[in-house]
C-alpha positions as CSV (number, residue, x, y, z in Angstrom):
1,S,-24.1,26.6,10.0
2,K,-25.9,23.3,9.4
3,H,-27.0,24.5,6.0
4,S,-23.5,25.3,4.9
5,T,-23.0,21.8,3.4
6,V,-26.5,21.0,2.5
7,S,-27.0,23.5,-0.4
8,P,-23.6,22.9,-2.1
9,Q,-24.0,19.2,-1.8
10,G,-27.5,19.4,-3.4
11,M,-26.1,21.4,-6.2
12,G,-23.2,19.0,-6.6
13,I,-25.6,16.0,-6.8
14,S,-27.9,17.8,-9.3
15,V,-25.2,19.2,-11.6
16,L,-24.8,16.0,-13.5
17,G,-28.2,16.2,-15.2
18,P,-27.8,19.6,-16.9
19,T,-24.2,18.9,-17.9
20,F,-24.7,15.4,-19.1
21,E,-24.6,16.3,-22.8
22,D,-21.5,18.3,-22.4
23,L,-19.8,15.5,-20.4
24,A,-20.7,13.1,-23.2
25,A,-19.2,15.5,-25.8
26,N,-16.1,15.9,-23.7
27,V,-15.4,12.2,-23.7
28,H,-16.5,11.8,-27.3
29,K,-19.3,9.4,-26.5
30,N,-23.1,9.3,-27.0
31,I,-25.3,10.0,-24.0
32,S,-26.4,6.4,-23.9
33,D,-22.8,5.2,-23.8
34,I,-21.9,7.0,-20.6
35,S,-25.0,6.5,-18.6
36,Y,-23.0,4.2,-16.3
37,I,-21.5,7.2,-14.6
38,F,-24.8,7.5,-12.7
39,I,-24.3,4.0,-11.4
40,G,-20.7,4.8,-10.5
41,R,-21.7,7.8,-8.5
42,A,-24.5,5.9,-6.7
43,A,-22.2,3.0,-5.9
44,G,-19.6,5.4,-4.6
45,Y,-22.2,7.1,-2.5
46,I,-23.2,3.8,-0.9
47,G,-19.6,2.9,-0.3
48,G,-18.8,6.3,1.1
49,S,-21.7,6.1,3.4
50,L,-20.6,2.8,4.8
51,I,-16.9,3.7,5.1
52,G,-17.8,7.2,6.4
53,G,-20.0,5.7,9.2
54,I,-17.1,3.6,10.4
55,L,-14.6,6.4,10.2
56,F,-16.8,8.9,12.0
57,E,-17.0,6.5,14.9
58,L,-13.2,6.2,15.0
59,M,-11.9,9.6,14.2
60,N,-12.5,13.3,14.9
61,P,-15.8,14.1,13.0
62,H,-14.9,17.7,12.3
63,I,-11.7,16.8,10.5
64,L,-13.4,14.1,8.5
65,L,-16.2,16.5,7.5
66,G,-13.6,19.0,6.3
67,I,-11.7,16.4,4.4
68,S,-14.9,15.1,2.8
69,I,-15.9,18.7,1.7
70,L,-12.4,19.2,0.2
71,L,-12.4,15.9,-1.6
72,T,-15.8,16.6,-3.0
73,A,-14.7,20.0,-4.2
74,F,-11.5,18.6,-5.9
75,G,-13.5,15.9,-7.6
76,M,-16.2,18.3,-8.9
77,Y,-13.4,20.5,-10.2
78,A,-11.7,17.6,-12.0
79,I,-14.9,16.4,-13.8
80,P,-14.8,18.8,-16.7
81,F,-11.2,18.0,-17.5
82,C,-11.9,14.3,-18.0
83,K,-11.3,13.2,-21.6
84,Q,-11.9,9.5,-21.1
85,A,-15.2,7.9,-20.2
86,L,-13.7,5.4,-17.6
87,L,-11.7,8.2,-15.9
88,L,-15.0,10.2,-15.8
89,A,-16.8,7.2,-14.2
90,G,-13.9,6.8,-11.7
91,I,-14.0,10.4,-10.7
92,M,-17.8,10.4,-10.4
93,S,-17.5,7.3,-8.1
94,F,-14.9,9.2,-6.1
95,V,-17.2,12.2,-5.8
96,G,-20.0,9.9,-4.8
97,M,-17.8,8.3,-2.0
98,S,-16.9,11.7,-0.6
99,M,-20.5,12.9,-0.8
100,G,-21.7,9.7,0.9
101,A,-19.2,10.1,3.7
102,L,-20.1,13.8,4.1
103,D,-23.8,13.1,4.2
104,T,-23.4,10.3,6.8
105,G,-21.1,12.4,9.0
106,K,-23.3,15.4,8.7
107,G,-26.3,13.4,9.8
108,A,-24.5,11.8,12.7
109,K,-23.1,15.1,13.8
110,C,-26.6,16.8,13.8
111,I,-28.0,13.9,15.8
112,S,-25.2,14.0,18.4
113,V,-25.6,17.8,18.7
114,S,-29.4,17.7,19.0
115,E,-29.8,14.6,21.3
116,N,-29.8,16.9,24.4
117,V,-32.4,19.3,22.8
118,I,-36.1,18.7,23.6
119,I,-38.3,19.3,20.7
120,V,-41.8,20.6,21.7
């Protein structure tokens, strides 16, 4: 159960590398011209982690985890359809935010579940 989001999230994070040339061709740019999408995703991840940490304290964590997974899936689905570089960077930032919130909530939920467990 706890691995149900770890593997897909790892694949979602790593998919940018192998598809980078295709994304560049999709937006009619050189690879060096769209390297800022890595920065956009990383900035989104940091922001999503911060916002996610606050939201997981205020709201039901199960609902937020589900929403984060759905937003990540929708964002990953939309990436191949981007024909403009700025739109691609925006969607990558959005995916980063949802992944950051998902990672933060997942970690917090694992800690809250395992705080009563004694590890020998």
